[in-house]
Structure formats: C-alpha cells, structure tokens
C-alpha positions in Angstrom: 61.3 97.8 75.6 60.9 97.6 79.4 64.1 99.4 80.2 63.2 102.9 81.5 59.5 102.3 81.8 59.3 102.7 85.6 62.6 104.7 85.8 61.1 107.3 83.5 58.9 108.6 86.2 61.8 109.4 88.6 64.3 110.2 85.8 64.0 114.0 86.1 64.7 114.1 89.9 67.7 111.9 89.5 69.0 114.0 86.7 68.5 117.4 88.4 72.1 118.1 88.6 72.7 117.8 84.8 73.5 121.4 83.5 71.0 121.2 80.6 71.3 124.9 80.1 75.1 124.6 79.2 74.3 121.8 76.8 71.7 124.0 75.0 74.0 127.0 75.0 76.7 124.8 73.3 74.4 123.9 70.5 72.9 127.3 70.2 76.3 129.1 70.1 77.5 126.8 67.2 74.3 126.3 65.3 72.3 129.5 66.1 68.6 129.4 65.3 68.8 132.3 62.9 70.6 129.9 60.5 69.6 126.5 61.9 65.9 125.8 62.2 65.0 122.0 62.1 66.5 120.1 65.1 66.1 116.4 66.1 66.7 115.6 69.7 67.8 111.8 69.7 67.5 110.0 72.9 65.3 112.9 74.1 64.2 111.1 77.3 61.7 113.2 79.2 62.1 116.1 76.8 63.9 118.6 79.0 66.4 119.6 76.2 63.6 119.3 73.5 61.5 122.0 75.2 64.6 124.2 75.7 65.4 123.9 72.0 61.8 124.6 71.0 61.7 127.7 73.3 64.9 128.9 71.7 63.1 128.9 68.2 64.1 125.5 66.7 61.5 123.3 65.0 62.1 120.1 67.2 61.5 116.5 66.7 62.2 114.2 69.8 63.2 110.6 69.3 63.4 108.0 72.0 63.1 104.2 72.4 61.0 104.5 75.6 57.3 105.1 75.2 57.1 106.0 78.9 59.7 108.6 78.5 58.0 110.0 75.5 54.7 110.2 77.3 56.3 112.4 79.9 58.1 114.5 77.3 54.8 115.1 75.4 53.2 116.2 78.5 56.0 118.5 79.3 55.8 120.0 75.9 52.1 120.7 76.2 52.6 122.2 79.7 55.3 124.5 78.4 53.4 125.5 75.4 55.8 124.2 72.8 54.8 122.2 69.6 57.2 119.3 69.4 56.7 116.1 67.5 57.8 112.8 69.2 58.7 109.5 67.6 59.3 106.2 69.2 62.5 104.8 67.4 65.9 103.3 68.1 68.6 105.8 67.1 70.3 103.0 65.1 67.1 102.6 63.0 66.4 106.4 62.7 63.8 106.6 59.8 61.4 109.1 58.2 63.3 112.2 59.2 64.8 114.4 56.5 66.1 117.9 55.9 67.6 118.1 59.5 69.8 121.1 60.3 70.9 120.0 63.8 71.0 116.5 65.4 71.6 116.2 69.1 72.4 113.0 71.0 72.7 114.2 74.6 73.8 113.0 78.0 75.6 109.8 77.0 72.6 108.4 75.1 74.9 107.0 72.4 76.7 104.8 75.1 73.5 102.7 75.3 74.1 101.2 71.9 75.5 97.7 72.4 77.8 97.4 69.4 80.1 99.6 67.3 78.0 98.6 64.2 75.0 100.2 65.9 77.1 103.4 66.5 78.1 103.4 62.8 74.5 102.8 61.7 73.3 105.8 63.9 75.9 108.1 62.4 75.1 106.9 58.9 71.3 107.6 59.3 72.0 111.0 60.8 74.4 111.9 58.1 71.8 111.0 55.5 69.0 113.0 57.3 71.2 116.1 57.6 71.1 119.0 55.2 74.3 119.7 53.2 75.8 121.7 56.0 74.0 120.1 58.9 75.6 119.6 62.3 75.7 116.7 64.8 76.3 117.3 68.6 76.8 114.5 71.1 78.7 113.4 74.1 80.1 110.0 75.3 81.8 108.6 78.4 85.5 108.4 78.4 87.5 105.2 78.9 88.5 106.6 82.3 84.9 107.0 83.4 84.0 103.5 82.1 87.0 101.7 83.3 87.8 103.5 86.6 84.8 105.6 87.9 81.9 103.3 87.2 83.5 100.1 88.7 84.2 102.0 92.0 80.6 101.3 93.2 78.3 100.8 94.7 76.8 104.3 94.6 73.8 105.6 96.7 71.3 108.4 96.6 68.5 109.5 98.9 66.1 112.5 99.1 62.5 112.8 100.5 60.9 110.9 97.5 63.5 108.5 96.1 66.4 106.5 97.2 68.6 104.0 95.3 71.4 101.6 95.6 73.4 101.5 92.3 75.7 98.5 91.8 78.1 98.4 88.8 79.9 95.3 87.1 82.4 95.4 84.4 80.9 94.1 81.2 82.1 91.3 79.0 83.1 93.7 76.2 86.0 96.2 76.6 85.0 99.5 78.2 81.5 98.3 79.1 79.5 98.3 82.3 76.4 96.8 83.7 74.3 99.1 85.9 72.0 97.3 88.3 69.9 99.8 90.3 67.3 99.1 93.1 65.0 102.1 93.6 62.6 102.9 96.5 60.0 105.5 95.6 57.7 107.1 98.2 54.0 107.0 97.2 51.2 109.4 98.3 50.6 107.3 101.5 54.2 107.6 102.6 55.1 103.9 101.8 58.0 103.0 99.5 57.7 101.0 96.3 60.6 99.0 95.3 61.6 98.3 91.7 64.7 97.3 89.9 66.5 98.5 86.7 69.3 96.9 84.7 71.1 99.0 82.1 74.2 98.4 79.9 76.6 101.0 78.5 79.6 100.7 76.3 82.2 103.2 75.1 85.2 103.3 72.8 88.5 105.2 72.5 87.7 108.8 71.4 89.6 108.2 68.1 87.1 105.4 67.2 84.3 107.9 67.3 86.0 110.7 65.4 87.4 108.4 62.8 84.1 106.8 62.2 82.6 110.2 61.7 85.2 111.1 59.1 84.8 107.8 57.3 81.1 108.3 57.0 81.7 111.7 55.4 81.6 114.4 58.0 83.9 117.3 56.8 84.7 118.7 60.3 85.0 117.0 63.7 85.7 119.0 66.8 86.1 117.6 70.4 85.7 119.5 73.6 86.0 118.6 77.2 84.7 121.7 78.9 81.1 122.3 77.9 80.0 121.5 81.4 83.1 122.4 83.5 86.7 122.2 83.0 88.1 118.7 83.3 91.6 117.5 84.3 93.3 116.1 81.3 94.1 112.9 83.2 90.6 112.5 84.5 88.3 113.3 81.6 84.9 111.7 82.1 83.0 113.0 79.2 83.8 114.1 75.6 81.6 116.5 73.7 81.8 116.1 69.9 80.5 118.4 67.2 80.6 117.1 63.6 79.7 119.2 60.5 78.6 117.5 57.2 
C-alpha cells in the first residue's frame, strides 16, 4: 500500500506534539505490566509507543499496514535496545496473534478504516486474540472534529526541514474526510523535494463504537476525554475508550 510510504520518513517530526507519554501512562495505569505482559500495538506506525511499552516491561508486537513505517519502527527498536516483533498486516485482518493481554490502537488509527464492517472485524479479531480478561485501549476522532474542525482548512506547517499545505474535503460518507497534503522536504543539499499524500478517515457516533464492543462480548467499556488534556464538553475532539473482555 503506497499510503504513508514517503510520509513515513517525516512522520515523527510532524507528530512531535503528540503526548505519547500520557498515552503510555494511561495504558500502564490500567493494565500494569506486573499483571499484563503481552501487548500488541496495532497501527504502530514508526514504533514510538511500541518502544515505550517494551521499555516498560511488556512483551510487544507491533502491527502496521505500511512496510515503510515498520522499517523505521524496527530500526528504532534496535537503536533503543528493545526486542519487538513487527508484523505487516491490516488491523481488520489481524491474524496469527494469540494470548494477548493488552491491545492498543493509538492516535486515531482506527479512523483509517473505511467501513463500519471493518471496524467490527477489527474488534472481533482483537476480542478473539485477547486472554480471558484482556484489555483494549484505543482512541477515535469525535463527530465534532470530523464535521467542524477538519473542514475548516487548509492547514499549514513549516520548520527548517519540512513544510506542508494540508487541504481537507468532506467525504461522501457521513462523518468522513479526505486529507490531501502537499509536502516539501529539504534534502542534504538544501533543495526541497515535493510529494503528495491523500488519506481518508471516517468516524461514527461514540455510541456506535461502545455498543459494537458490547455486542461482540466485551464486559466493560469505559470512555474518557481527558487522557491528553481536559476537553470542553461541547468541543470534544477525541474519545479514549478502554474495553475489558
């Protein structure tokens, strides 16, 4: 899959404001390594969270659809002295992973699934892979972010190495968005290489996610809005969901 292949190499600089430590703390506080050992990081990207979890003592498996992302993740793991297994798979087709204590789908990765059926398949495969009291942690964009924040583009970014223009367009499906990004990346000679990326995201009402989890069999579903920072109830941009089998 071409998506993210070039993007992978500048992904970390563009995600530098994401509070990964707070995400890791949320998981560790609820599923401490003393009682939860085997963790799968689904949509692991360049492996930032995977390495954090491995350093905390979890036995980590990283899963992502992008081979370019996984290459960076693997190199990061080696550089950080962690032993992480990485698999190139779609989360909706998760396979060959069993006896998982903790599953994580971080930083709106679930929103890249194009249909509700794929979301359901992902939850079902994770449920099957989890141990009897296994736990799932993930976050998703809210309707407010998808319908109000994202369409208010274009957005721009610039630092010494990277600049981009990020255009957004409302998708054909309810609560979906097309992201069309043009990047300018400075090379070693000082010249800028231009490339483009097109991504698609979709979300659903919060109740759709929580009810689907319960229908599949999760015994407990807890929603939070303050894992990163406190959010105004009328302007919630991201939901954090914790489900226990």
